[in-house]
C-alpha positions as CSV (number, residue, x, y, z in Angstrom):
1,M,-192.6,-91.6,-25.0
2,T,-189.2,-91.9,-26.8
3,V,-189.0,-93.2,-30.4
4,L,-187.2,-96.3,-29.1
5,Q,-190.0,-97.0,-26.6
6,W,-192.5,-96.6,-29.4
7,F,-190.7,-99.2,-31.5
8,I,-190.5,-101.6,-28.5
9,D,-194.2,-101.3,-27.8
10,L,-195.0,-101.8,-31.4
11,F,-192.7,-104.9,-31.4
12,N,-194.6,-106.4,-28.5
13,S,-198.1,-105.3,-29.4
14,Q,-201.0,-107.7,-29.8
15,I,-204.3,-107.5,-31.7
16,A,-207.2,-108.6,-29.6
17,L,-209.7,-111.2,-31.1
18,P,-213.1,-112.4,-29.9
19,G,-212.9,-115.1,-27.2
20,G,-209.8,-113.7,-25.6
21,Q,-207.4,-114.7,-28.4
22,T,-204.7,-112.4,-29.6
23,L,-202.5,-112.1,-32.7
24,N,-199.0,-110.8,-32.7
25,T,-198.9,-107.5,-34.7
26,R,-195.5,-108.4,-36.2
27,E,-196.9,-111.7,-37.5
28,V,-199.8,-109.8,-39.1
29,V,-197.7,-107.1,-40.6
30,G,-195.0,-109.6,-41.8
31,N,-197.7,-111.6,-43.6
32,I,-199.1,-108.5,-45.2
33,F,-195.6,-107.9,-46.7
34,G,-195.5,-111.5,-47.8
35,L,-198.8,-111.3,-49.6
36,L,-197.7,-108.1,-51.3
37,S,-194.5,-109.9,-52.4
38,A,-196.6,-112.8,-53.8
39,L,-198.6,-110.3,-55.8
40,G,-195.5,-108.7,-57.2
41,A,-194.2,-112.2,-58.1
42,M,-197.4,-113.0,-60.0
43,R,-196.9,-109.8,-61.9
44,R,-193.1,-110.5,-62.3
45,K,-192.1,-107.2,-60.7
46,V,-188.6,-106.7,-59.3
47,W,-190.0,-105.0,-56.2
48,A,-191.5,-108.3,-55.1
49,W,-188.1,-109.3,-53.7
50,P,-187.3,-106.4,-51.3
51,V,-190.9,-106.3,-50.1
52,G,-190.7,-109.9,-49.3
53,I,-187.4,-109.4,-47.4
54,I,-189.1,-107.0,-45.0
55,G,-191.8,-109.5,-44.2
56,N,-189.1,-112.2,-43.7
57,V,-187.3,-110.1,-41.1
58,L,-190.5,-109.5,-39.2
59,L,-191.6,-113.2,-39.3
60,F,-188.2,-114.4,-38.1
61,T,-188.7,-112.6,-34.9
62,V,-192.1,-114.2,-34.5
63,F,-191.1,-117.8,-34.9
64,I,-188.3,-117.6,-32.4
65,A,-190.6,-115.8,-29.9
66,S,-189.6,-117.9,-26.8
67,I,-185.9,-117.2,-27.5
68,I,-186.5,-113.5,-27.6
69,D,-189.1,-113.6,-24.8
70,P,-189.0,-116.6,-22.4
71,S,-192.6,-115.8,-21.3
72,A,-194.0,-116.2,-24.8
73,S,-196.7,-118.8,-25.1
74,T,-196.1,-119.9,-28.7
75,P,-193.6,-122.6,-29.5
76,N,-190.5,-122.3,-31.6
77,L,-190.8,-123.4,-35.2
78,L,-187.2,-123.6,-36.1
79,G,-187.9,-124.6,-39.7
80,Q,-190.2,-121.6,-40.1
81,A,-187.6,-119.3,-38.4
82,G,-184.8,-120.8,-40.5
83,R,-186.7,-120.4,-43.7
84,Q,-186.9,-116.7,-43.1
85,I,-183.1,-116.5,-43.1
86,M,-183.1,-118.7,-46.2
87,F,-185.7,-116.4,-47.8
88,I,-183.6,-113.4,-47.3
89,T,-180.5,-115.0,-48.7
90,V,-182.2,-116.5,-51.8
91,S,-184.3,-113.3,-52.3
92,I,-181.1,-111.3,-52.6
93,Y,-180.1,-113.6,-55.4
94,G,-183.5,-113.4,-57.0
95,W,-183.5,-109.6,-56.7
96,V,-180.2,-109.3,-58.4
97,R,-181.1,-111.8,-61.1
98,W,-184.5,-110.2,-61.9
99,R,-182.9,-106.7,-62.0
100,Q,-180.2,-108.0,-64.4
101,S,-182.8,-109.8,-66.5
102,K,-184.9,-106.6,-66.8
103,R,-181.9,-104.5,-67.6
104,E,-180.8,-106.8,-70.4
105,G,-184.2,-106.9,-72.0
106,E,-185.1,-110.4,-71.0
107,G,-188.5,-109.4,-69.6
108,G,-191.8,-109.7,-71.5
109,S,-194.5,-107.1,-72.2
110,G,-194.9,-104.1,-70.0
111,D,-192.5,-103.6,-67.1
112,T,-192.0,-107.3,-66.2
113,A,-188.6,-108.6,-65.2
114,I,-188.7,-112.0,-66.8
115,V,-190.6,-114.3,-69.2
116,P,-191.6,-117.5,-67.3
117,R,-190.4,-120.9,-68.7
118,W,-190.9,-124.6,-67.9
119,A,-188.1,-126.2,-65.9
120,G,-188.4,-129.5,-67.8
121,W,-188.7,-133.1,-66.6
122,P,-185.1,-133.6,-65.5
123,V,-185.3,-130.6,-63.2
124,R,-188.8,-131.6,-62.0
125,I,-187.5,-135.0,-61.0
126,G,-184.6,-133.3,-59.2
127,M,-187.1,-131.1,-57.4
128,I,-189.1,-134.1,-56.1
129,A,-185.9,-135.8,-54.9
130,F,-184.7,-132.6,-53.3
131,M,-187.9,-132.3,-51.3
132,A,-187.9,-135.9,-50.1
133,I,-184.2,-136.1,-49.3
134,G,-184.1,-132.7,-47.7
135,T,-187.0,-133.4,-45.4
136,V,-185.6,-136.7,-44.3
137,A,-182.2,-135.1,-43.7
138,L,-183.4,-132.1,-41.7
139,T,-186.1,-133.8,-39.6
140,P,-183.6,-135.3,-37.0
141,L,-181.7,-132.0,-36.9
142,F,-184.9,-129.9,-36.2
143,S,-186.0,-132.5,-33.7
144,A,-182.7,-132.3,-31.8
145,L,-183.0,-128.5,-31.7
146,G,-186.5,-128.8,-30.2
147,S,-188.8,-127.9,-33.1
148,Y,-192.5,-128.3,-32.8
149,E,-194.1,-131.7,-33.6
150,P,-194.6,-133.1,-36.2
151,V,-191.0,-132.1,-36.9
152,W,-191.1,-133.6,-40.4
153,A,-193.7,-131.1,-41.4
154,D,-191.5,-128.2,-40.2
155,A,-188.6,-129.7,-42.2
156,W,-190.9,-130.1,-45.3
157,T,-192.0,-126.5,-45.3
158,F,-188.4,-125.3,-44.9
159,V,-187.1,-127.5,-47.8
160,G,-190.1,-126.6,-50.0
161,S,-189.8,-122.9,-49.4
162,L,-186.1,-123.0,-50.3
163,L,-186.8,-124.8,-53.5
164,A,-189.8,-122.6,-54.5
165,T,-187.9,-119.4,-53.9
166,F,-184.9,-120.5,-55.9
167,A,-187.2,-121.7,-58.7
168,M,-189.0,-118.3,-58.7
169,A,-185.6,-116.6,-59.1
170,K,-184.8,-118.8,-62.1
171,G,-188.2,-118.0,-63.6
172,W,-189.5,-121.6,-63.6
173,T,-193.3,-121.7,-63.7
174,E,-193.3,-124.9,-61.6
175,F,-192.3,-122.9,-58.5
176,W,-196.0,-122.1,-57.9
177,L,-196.8,-125.9,-57.6
178,V,-194.0,-126.3,-55.1
179,W,-195.7,-123.6,-53.0
180,V,-199.0,-125.6,-53.2
181,A,-197.1,-128.6,-51.8
182,V,-195.7,-126.5,-49.0
183,D,-199.1,-125.0,-48.1
184,I,-200.8,-128.4,-47.8
185,V,-198.4,-129.4,-45.0
186,G,-197.7,-125.9,-43.6
187,V,-201.3,-124.8,-42.9
188,P,-202.2,-127.6,-40.5
189,L,-198.8,-127.2,-38.8
190,L,-199.2,-123.5,-38.2
191,F,-202.8,-123.8,-36.9
192,S,-201.8,-126.5,-34.4
193,A,-198.8,-124.4,-33.2
194,G,-201.1,-121.3,-32.7
195,Y,-199.6,-119.1,-35.4
196,F,-203.1,-118.2,-36.7
197,A,-202.2,-115.2,-38.8
198,T,-199.6,-117.1,-40.7
199,A,-201.8,-120.1,-41.1
200,F,-204.6,-118.0,-42.6
201,M,-202.1,-116.4,-44.9
202,Y,-200.9,-119.8,-46.0
203,L,-204.5,-120.9,-46.6
204,F,-205.2,-117.8,-48.7
205,Y,-201.8,-118.2,-50.4
206,G,-202.6,-121.8,-51.4
207,V,-205.4,-120.4,-53.6
208,F,-203.2,-117.6,-54.7
209,T,-200.5,-119.9,-55.9
210,A,-202.9,-122.0,-58.0
211,I,-203.9,-118.8,-59.7
212,G,-200.3,-117.7,-60.1
213,F,-199.4,-120.9,-61.8
214,F,-202.0,-120.4,-64.6
215,V,-201.0,-116.7,-64.9
216,W,-197.4,-117.6,-65.5
217,A,-198.3,-120.5,-67.8
218,R,-200.3,-118.2,-69.9
219,A,-197.6,-115.5,-69.9
220,Q,-194.9,-117.9,-71.1
221,A,-197.2,-119.1,-73.9
222,K,-197.8,-115.6,-75.2
223,E,-194.7,-113.5,-74.4
224,K,-191.2,-113.3,-75.7
225,P,-188.2,-111.5,-74.1
226,S,-188.3,-107.9,-75.3
227,V,-184.7,-108.1,-76.6
228,E,-185.7,-111.1,-78.8
229,T,-188.8,-109.3,-80.0
230,A,-186.7,-106.3,-80.9
231,H,-184.3,-108.4,-83.0
232,L,-187.3,-109.9,-84.9
233,D,-189.0,-106.6,-85.5
234,P,-187.9,-105.2,-88.8
235,T,-188.9,-101.7,-87.7
236,V,-186.4,-101.8,-84.9
237,T,-182.9,-100.5,-85.9
238,K,-180.1,-102.5,-84.3
239,P,-177.3,-100.5,-82.8
């Protein structure tokens, strides 16, 4: 077996479940990378971004299954597929921003990249408006492209994911709550479409995001950027 054939077989492999059901291996592995990325985000580690990108690439191939393979039984979720491209784009921004923040001493205690902060009410109101307007605007587009019903739910998860990823890059603690709103709609949608591995990941992630919110809230109450701490510490000699 050639290396190329091994990768092709891995790409198309399935995991057998009781009752004759199967899970796409790429979907499972992609979600594992997603969970690792979420863990890194909770700990505010720079590596959370590249790990997440790997998962996004894998999941993109899953959600456009029938385009890649016309015999695939699962439907296209264009919002889910599009959000993987969006994730990769915004994650590159977040990766660069967190690396710069860490390099400039804006991280907190330990090896963290940033100190979380509240976005504030003007930004929160803008987030709500963005979610509502974005969902209404994208629903007819996704519907015309043949996305799975209910199309508004697919649009909601896309818009919310874009907002949550951008807010995470900015270091806004509220980004965890945006993920909760995405999961409430996304989990039933994925179960109904037959993407069980991703649905279970979202279900677990919903609990994880609630915990992450309190972890970040506690961190922002206790921590200060290391560069600021150094300036306040009289034992530290300024250059």
